[in-house]
N, C-alpha and C positions, 0 to 999 in steps of 0.2 A: 456632535459627535458620540461615536457607540460608544458606550462605556467598557471597560474592561473588565471581564468575568473574573471575580478573586475566590478559588478554592480553599477553605480554611480547615485544617485537615488535624486529627491529632487522636489519641487514645480517648473512647466517649466517655467514660468516667472521671478522667484524670481533670481535663481541661473544661469543664462545663462553662464553668465562671468565665475562663479568658475567649472563649469563643463566642460566647453572648456576647462581653464586653467588646471584642472587636468588630463583630458583624454591628452590634450599634453604634461605637464610632463612627466605621464606615458609610454608613448610611445616615449619621444625622452632622458628620463634619462637612462643613459649606465650602470647603475647598475639595475634599479628598472625593466626596460623594458626587463630583462633578465628572469625575474620571472611572471610578471603580464602583462595580457590582460585587458584593461578598455574599459567598454560597456557605451554609453550615449545614451539617448532619438535622440540627432541628427544624430545617425549614424545610426537608424533602416530604413527600409523602409519608406518611405513614403506613399506608397499606401496601409497603412494597415488600413482594416476597424473596427477592433476590438482591437484599440492599447492596451487598460488596458490590454487586455487578454494576447496580445504578451509580454506585461512588464512583466506581475505575470509569465509569462511562461520562462522567461530569468531571474529572482532573483532565479528562481526552480534551472536552471542550472548553477548557477554561484556558484563562490567558497569563495567570500568575495564580502559583501553588505556595501554598504558604502550611507549613509543616509546625507545629508544635510540640518540643521531645522533653519527656520528664522521665521519671523512672520506672515507669510501669511498659511493659509491652503491649500487652491487650490482647484481644484473644485472637486463637493460631487457628488457620487453615490445616486440611488434612497434612499439608506439608510443612506446617509448621511455622508459616508466614504470618505474621498480622495484616490486618489489615489497614493500617497505617502505612506498614512497609510495602506493602503492595500497591498501594496508591502513589509514594515515592517512586517505586520502580516503573511504573507507569508516567510519570511526569517528567523521569529521566530518560525513557524511552522515547517521549513525543519532542524531546527537547524545551519542555515548557520553560517558561522561566520561575524559577525557584529561590523560595527563601526559607531559612529555618531559623527558629527561636528557642534556644534553648534554656530551659529552666533550671536554677543553681541550686544542685544536689549535692551530697558528697558522692564520690565515686561507690562506696561499699554499699550504698543504697540503691543502686539500679540493678536492673533487673539485668542477668547475663547477657540475655537476647538483645538487652534496649542498648547495651555499653557496643555490644556487634555493630547495631543499628544506626548509633552516633557516630562511632568510627567511620565507617560508610558516608554519612550524611557531612561530617567535616571535611572530607576530603573530594567532594563533588560540588557542595552549593558553598554560597554567600551564609553565615550565620551569626548571630548575636545573640548573648545571654541576659536573660532577666530575671526579677525576685516577685516581682508583684504583677499583677494588669496594668498598674501605670505606667512602669517601666516598659510593658509590651508595648503599649500604646505608644511611648514615646520614639522607640524604635522605627516601630510601623510606618510614622511620621515620616522621620529621617528616609528610610528605605524608600519610602512612595516617591518622596521629591526626587531623591537621586535617581530613580528610576524613570520618572518623567523626565529629566533631566538629560539622561541617556537616550533616551526614545526621543529626544529633538521637540518634547510637546510642552515642555516647561522652557521657554528662552532665556536662556542666562549665560551669560561671558562669564568662561574660568577666571581664576583671580589670576591666574600669570598673563591675561591675555587682554584684563581690566587695566581702562588707563587712571595713572594717578594723578588727580587734580593737582596736588599738590606739589609734586616733583616737576621739574626744568631740565634742561640740558646741563644745569650748570652743578647737578647734583651728579652727575656720571662722572667716574673715573677716568681722564685719558690715558693713564697707564696702565690702567685696569685690560683697557680696549686693547690696548698695543700689547701688551703681553697674549689675550686672548688670540689676537691676529699671528701673533708668530708661532704659537702651537697651531691652529686653527691652520695656516698656510702647511704647514710640514706634514699634519696629521690627515686632513684632507683635501690640499691644492686648492684651497679658500682663494676667491678670486679678488679679492680686495687686497692689495698692497698695505704692509705696516707703515704707518703715520697717517692712515687715511682718517678723515675727520668723523669725529663720535656721530652727528647726524645720519653721513653717509652708511656708515657700520651700520648701528642701530633700525636706517630704512632696508636694508639689504636683508638683515635679520628677521625684517617685519616687526619690530618691537618699539615703532614712533608710528606715529599716525600722520595725517596730510597738516594737520595744524602743529606738529612737534610737540605733542603731548606725550608723556612717555608712560609705557607700560610697564603693571609690576612685577613683568620678568625681567625687564632691563634694570630695575633697582636692585634685584636680589642678585643679578649678576655682577654690575660694572657700577653699583654706587659707589659714593665715597663711604657712606655709613648705611648700610641697608635697613640695621634695626631701629633706625628714627622714622623708616615707613613700614617695616614690619616687625616689630617687637619679638615676638615669638620664633621669629625664622633665627633657631638657635640651635646649637645641638651640646648636649649636658652629657660627659662623659664621666662616669664614677668606677672603682677599681676594688673590688671587696676581696680579702684574703682568705672567705670564708665558702661557702656554699647557698649564703643567704643573705639578704638585706640586713646590716649589721651596722649602728655608728658607735665611734665615728667612723667616716671615710677617710680609709686611710690616703686617696689618693682622687681625685677629681677634678675635671677642668670645665670652664662653659668658652663654647667656641662661636664668636661672633661673625663680622666681617661677610663677605661674599659668600656662596655657595660654593664656589671655587675652594676658598679658604678652609671652608665648614668641610667637606669633604677630605681633603689633604692631610689637613693638622689630625681631624676624628681616625685617619686610617693610623697616622702615625702615632697616637697616642694609644692604641688597640696595640701595634707591633711593639712598642717600648715596654707592655706587658707581657706579653707571651715570651715561652721558650724559644731559642733560636740556636739553633745546632751550626758550626764553621767548620770544613771541610780542611782538609790536611794537606790539597794538591797532589795527590795521589794521581789523580785523574785529570788534570789539568794545572794551568802555570797560576791560576788565579784561586786561591780558597775560597771556594762557594759559601753563601750564607744560605741558610734553611730556616724558615719559621715555623714553629709548631702546626701553624694555620695557614694552609698559602695563602699569599699577599692577595692576589686574585679574588679568594673567597671573599675576604673582607671589603677590599676593595668595592666589591660589586655590589655587596650587601649595603652597605654606606651610601653609595651614589646612588643606588636603588629608592633607600631613605629618602635622600636630599631630594630627588627628581620626583618622585611621587607623593610627595606627603600632602596633605592638606593645609595650604596656608592660608585658609579662613581660620583655620582652629588658633584658639590660645594655647594649645600644646605646642611641646617641642621636641624635636628627637632627642631619644636617650638612648645611651649604651651604656651597658651595666657589665662588666667585668667579674666575675667569679672564678673560682678554683679549678670550677670542671663545663665551664660554657660560657656563652657572650652571648647577650639580649641584646636586640637592635630593636627599638620599639620606635614605633611615628605615627603620628594623627592623620590617617589614611583609611582608606578601603579598597577591597577588591572590586574592578568594575565586573557590571553583571555576567560579561563574556569569558571570564575566566573564575577556576575554581583551584583551591589547595593543589588538587591531583595535578592540573594542566600546567603550574607552575613548576614541577618537576622535571618538564621537558622545555625546549624551545615552543613557542608559542606565537601568536599574532600578538602586536603590541597595542596596547589601548593605554598611551602612557595619561594622566593626570594634570601634567601641566604640560601639554605638547611644544608649547613654546621654549619652553626651560628645557625640555628634554633634547629638543634641535640643537641647541646652543651647546650642551653639554656631550653631544653627539659629535659635532662639528670639530669640538675641543679634544675628542678622543676618550673622554671622561666613560661616555657610551660606546662600545665597540657595535653594536648591531643590536637593533631593536627587537624586543621577545625574546632574547639567546640569556639574559643576565641572572637569571635565579637558575635555568637551567644549568649553565656553568656552575654553579654551584654546588650542586647535588653531583655534579662529572668530577669537579677538583676534590673535593672534601671524601668521596668515593673513592678516587685514587690513592688520595693520602691515608686511607686507612681508620678515616674518622666514622664517628655515629652520623646516621643520616641526619641532616639540619630540619628542623619545626616549623611550620608557623600557625600563627594563633591568630585568629581576627574579634576576640573577644577586645571590647576597648582599644581599639584601633587596628595597628598590625604590627604584630611581633615575630621574630625570625630567631629562633634559638641556634646558633651553632658552638657544638660540641666540641669543649677542648678533647687531646689524648687521655685516653682512661691513666688513670693513678691507683693505686693499691691503698688498703686500708694502712699499712704499716708507714706507708711513705707518709701519707698525711698525719699519721701519730707521730712519727719522729720531728715531720719539721713544722708544724701546727706553731710551737712556741715562737719561732723567727719567722713566720709567715714567706717560705720559701716555696716557690712553684716547682714540682719537681714531677719528673714521669721517666720511666725507662729510657736510655740511650736511644736514641733514633733508629741511628745505623750506624756499624764501620763503616771507614774509620772516622765516622762523625765524635764530636765533642759536644755535649750539651751544658749551655752557656745558662745558667740558672738566673733570677729575678733577683738581684741585690741590690742596694742604694746605690752602689757605684758601678753596677753591670753596663749602664748605655754606654760609660765611658769606655771600660773594657770592649764592649764590641768594637767600638771606633778602634781600639789599639789593634785589636786581630784582624781587620782588614785593611790596615794602612802597609803597602808596599813601595817603598822608594818614595820618594816626592811626589805629592799627590793633591790635588786642588778640591775645594769645596764641593763641585758639583759632581766630582768622581766619587768622591765618598758617599754622598748622599743616593748615589746611583749604584754604587756596591749595598749598600744597607737597605734599599728598595725603598726609599723615605721621596717624600714630593714636597714637605714644607720647610722652607729653609727658615724661618724664625724659630719653630719645633728644633730643628737639628742644632742650630748654633745653641739653642738655652740648654737642650737636653745633654746632646753629646759634644758638639766640639768646644764650648767653653768650659764644662767640668773636666775633660780631659788637656785642658791646657794649665788651667788650675792647679791641677794635680802633676803638672809636670811629665807626662807622659807622651804630648808631642809639643813640637814648637812650629811657629810659623818661618818660612823661608827669608820672608821681607818683615822683620817683627818691629821696625820704625815706619812701617806704610800697612796697617794692618787692613785697609778697605784697598789694599791694589788689585786690579784684575788680573796681575801673573803671582797673587800670594799663593803659597802650597804650603805642604803641612807634611812635618817627617818627623819618625820615633825619635825622643831624647835616649840617653842611656837607659836610665828609668823605665821607660816605656818599651824600649826593646826585652830588657830583663823580664818587665810583667808578660810580655807577650811570649816568651821560653815557658815562663811559669804556668799559664794558661794554658799552652799547647800541652804541656806535660804531667796538669793535675788532672 
């Protein structure tokens, strides 16, 4: 097999040690040396009259281009462009597979042109950060193994398609299968009927092999206890009142169970912590509810994290809510075919867990492959929110910005930890995040007698358990609403109405 050429580029003076360390590593590593042939400045002939031209030719003829980025911009040509940026531009023009490794320097130490170059690199290619040569070599090892896997030169089975030798059909929850069928039939006209056997459904979804061995994806989707097989397959949610991580954490939740439950409860957790406005029925008979961040934005971000995370990692998905933003982190990475710039638009789909993604599509959690991140950018722009940001350092992080708040609003409400911003639109009235606010939200959307499913739909909530615990039970306990069949709480005909106390509260909330 012909080795792939790897061109290692950087400002010559700044990364001499790192370049040589990488070169020696790729030459001497018994595994990587079978696949890759490194090229660095120091190995080119010394008597070159036009070195820049020769290096550009080297980039043209390379299979993988690696750029090391630090604080120096390097010597510039007559147009004011450094040799390193010229080489990067050449790699982009040739569509050469490119990896960037960024040394951690404080932003104020970077040359102004290096800052601009860094921003360009971060938008267009996969990148990782490092401090020492040892860190750089570790990141190179991970990146090259992933590259070989993506090129099908290193044959491995994706986690979601791997057989779990400890699992049997008895570990699959029949009710979860029926719940999936109920949704998939309505959403995608799924061909199997509700009540089909577990084996038949898993076979149709290609989640089981001929010997009835279960794949990891089936366990993540339908197991009675998914964390028995994948302990780190959880979502951790934390809500902070300020702008940074501070202890004690005011509100946090660890979400387990299957990936459907994780997505539903995580979305509902976020919705319960952000501002919401309720209409006054001026334009329709129903008072419309509107979250400060559109629900589809939050849902797309969380479902993407669940669908595309690296389940081989011991890390978990983490959702952090701050006063001005939401951060969604997962142990994953971008495929080499994508860049941050491409994520802003609809693009081809390269799912990290294709079997898992297919089932999420069949159940309506993913509408169309490759459109999720583009939708996030479109909807946040339409809502007048700041542009979301992606960060590929230490996994995959998406930052969604909340509506702007003024310094006066921050100062006034810091002591009581309220989340406040300007009224969204007249005649909408903003309902603030107070401890009893979720029960108040429920009071505001009740009209006549109404069942649980209708109430959840009005609030755009999906997790029944979260709704009952955080909204319904507190509203009943506070005497704001009551059941129409109180002696049969679990009745399928159960509906809910406002009490006199609830009606009085609703009028007060409307008039405040």
